[in-house]
Every structure is written in C-alpha cells, then in structure tokens.
C-alpha positions in Angstrom: 0.0 0.0 0.0 1.1 3.5 -0.7 -0.3 6.9 0.4 -1.5 8.6 -2.8 -3.1 11.7 -1.2 -3.7 13.5 2.1 -6.7 15.7 3.0 -7.8 18.1 5.7 -11.4 19.0 6.5 -11.9 22.2 8.3 -15.2 23.2 10.1 -16.7 25.0 13.1 -18.5 23.2 15.9 -20.4 23.8 19.1 -20.9 21.5 22.0 -20.6 19.6 24.2 -22.0 16.3 23.0 -22.8 17.5 19.5 -22.3 15.4 16.4 -21.4 16.9 13.0 -22.0 14.9 9.9 -18.9 14.9 7.7 -19.9 11.9 5.5 -20.2 13.8 2.2 -16.8 15.5 2.7 -15.1 12.2 3.5 -16.8 10.3 0.7 -15.6 12.8 -1.8 -12.0 11.9 -0.9 -12.2 8.5 -2.5 -13.6 9.7 -5.9 -11.7 7.9 -8.6 -10.3 5.2 -6.4 -11.4 1.6 -7.1 -9.9 0.0 -4.0 -7.9 1.1 -1.0 -8.1 2.3 2.6 -8.9 5.8 3.9 -7.7 6.6 7.4 -9.1 9.6 9.3 -7.9 11.3 12.4 -9.6 14.0 14.5 -6.9 16.6 15.3 -6.7 17.5 18.9 -7.3 15.7 22.2 -11.0 16.2 22.8 -12.8 15.5 19.6 -13.8 12.0 18.4 -15.0 10.2 15.2 -17.8 7.7 15.1 -20.0 5.9 12.5 -23.7 5.9 13.2 -26.9 5.3 11.3 -28.0 8.5 9.6 -31.2 8.8 11.5 -32.0 11.9 13.6 -33.4 9.8 16.5 -30.2 7.8 16.7 -28.0 10.9 16.5 -30.0 12.6 19.3 -30.0 9.5 21.5 -26.2 9.2 21.1 -25.7 12.9 22.0 -28.0 12.4 25.1 -26.4 9.2 26.2 -22.9 10.7 26.2 -23.8 12.5 29.5 -23.8 9.1 31.1 -20.6 7.9 29.6 -18.2 10.0 31.7 -19.0 12.3 34.6 -18.4 15.9 33.8 -17.5 16.9 37.4 -15.1 15.6 40.1 -11.9 15.2 38.1 -8.5 16.5 39.4 -7.8 17.9 35.9 -9.5 21.3 35.9 -12.3 22.0 33.4 -12.5 19.4 30.6 -11.1 16.1 31.8 -14.4 14.5 30.7 -13.8 15.7 27.1 -10.4 14.1 27.0 -11.7 10.8 28.4 -14.7 10.7 26.0 -12.3 11.3 23.1 -10.1 8.4 24.3 -12.9 6.0 24.8 -14.8 6.7 21.6 -11.6 7.2 19.5 -10.0 9.8 17.4 -9.3 7.6 14.3 -11.3 5.6 11.8 -10.0 3.4 9.0 -12.4 2.6 6.2 -12.1 0.4 3.2 -12.7 1.7 -0.3 -14.6 -1.0 -2.2 -15.4 -0.5 -5.9 -15.0 3.2 -5.7 -17.1 3.9 -2.5 -16.9 3.7 1.2 -19.3 0.9 2.2 -21.3 2.8 4.8 -24.8 1.6 3.7 -27.2 3.8 5.7 -24.6 5.0 8.1 -22.7 8.3 8.3 -19.4 9.5 9.6 -19.7 12.0 12.5 -17.2 14.3 14.3 -18.1 14.4 18.0 -17.5 17.7 19.8 -16.9 17.2 23.5 -16.0 20.7 24.4 -18.6 23.3 25.6 -17.6 25.9 23.0 -19.4 27.9 20.3 -17.8 28.2 16.9 -14.8 26.1 17.8 -12.4 25.5 14.9 -11.9 21.8 14.2 -10.1 19.7 11.6 -9.9 16.1 10.5 -6.9 14.8 8.5 -7.0 11.9 6.2 -4.7 9.7 4.2 -5.8 7.6 1.2 -3.8 4.4 0.6 -4.1 2.2 -2.4 -2.3 -1.1 -3.3 0.9 -0.7 -5.3 0.2 -0.5 -9.0 -3.6 -0.7 -8.4 -6.5 1.1 -7.0 -6.9 4.2 -9.1 -9.9 3.9 -11.4 -9.5 4.8 -15.1 -12.2 6.5 -17.1 -13.8 3.0 -17.9 -14.0 2.1 -14.2 -11.1 -0.4 -14.1 -7.7 -0.2 -12.5 -4.7 1.4 -14.0 
C-alpha cells in the first residue's frame, strides 16, 4: 500500500455532546479510487470520530447518552477532563475500506463528536488515502490502471 493523497477537512462546531456529519466531505476523498483504505484522524485531544446510522433519532440518542458515559465533574484535571476521556474512549481515528470506488457505509454516516462546551470552535480532521501498489486508481472506464 502507498499513500496517494492526504486531505484536511476544516469546520466549526459547538458543544458539548454534538455530532457533526462529515460523511459527504469524507466520501468525496475516494472519488476515482477503485480499492484502498482511507484513514481519518480528529486533530486535537477532545474530539472523536464515530460511525452511526444517519437517523435523527439515533444521533439525538447518542448525544444524550454521552452525558452518562463519563461524569463531567469531580476530576483532578481542571475543566475538561471528561472531554479528554470521552475522546479516548470513543476514538480519534477511523480506518475505512474503499470498495469498488465507494466507502461501504450503507445507511450510516461519519460524524465528528464535539466534546467541548464551546461555540464556533475550529476543528479539523486529517485523512490519508492508501491504495495497493500498481492498483487502486480507477481509469475512465472504471477499471484499474
């Protein structure tokens, strides 16, 4: 496998416990790639990445249930220890296969989780697209080069 391209998504968030759908931006990264792997990383120590069904009820339930995952008060670290712990438990990276030119998400989406209680916080997700040596990039007929 070799890295053929890197990407960076920039966006603003608010929180805490808010999910931001980045599925379309991430899916556009694999355009023209027949097979490979896309690895994403939330930059920073308090955000997280998660795959969930793209249903408003599910998203809202996940946001609400986060309050029970890690207590917000009582930590020796002042202020936002809970945000660091949620980020660690949920995860800051995702690795997704590229199969026949798409990310096989079915009815699911890729979400950035904001754990911080901030308005208009600048966030970013970096990505690296890897393809097999000598293969993976689709030609105009849809095959491999």
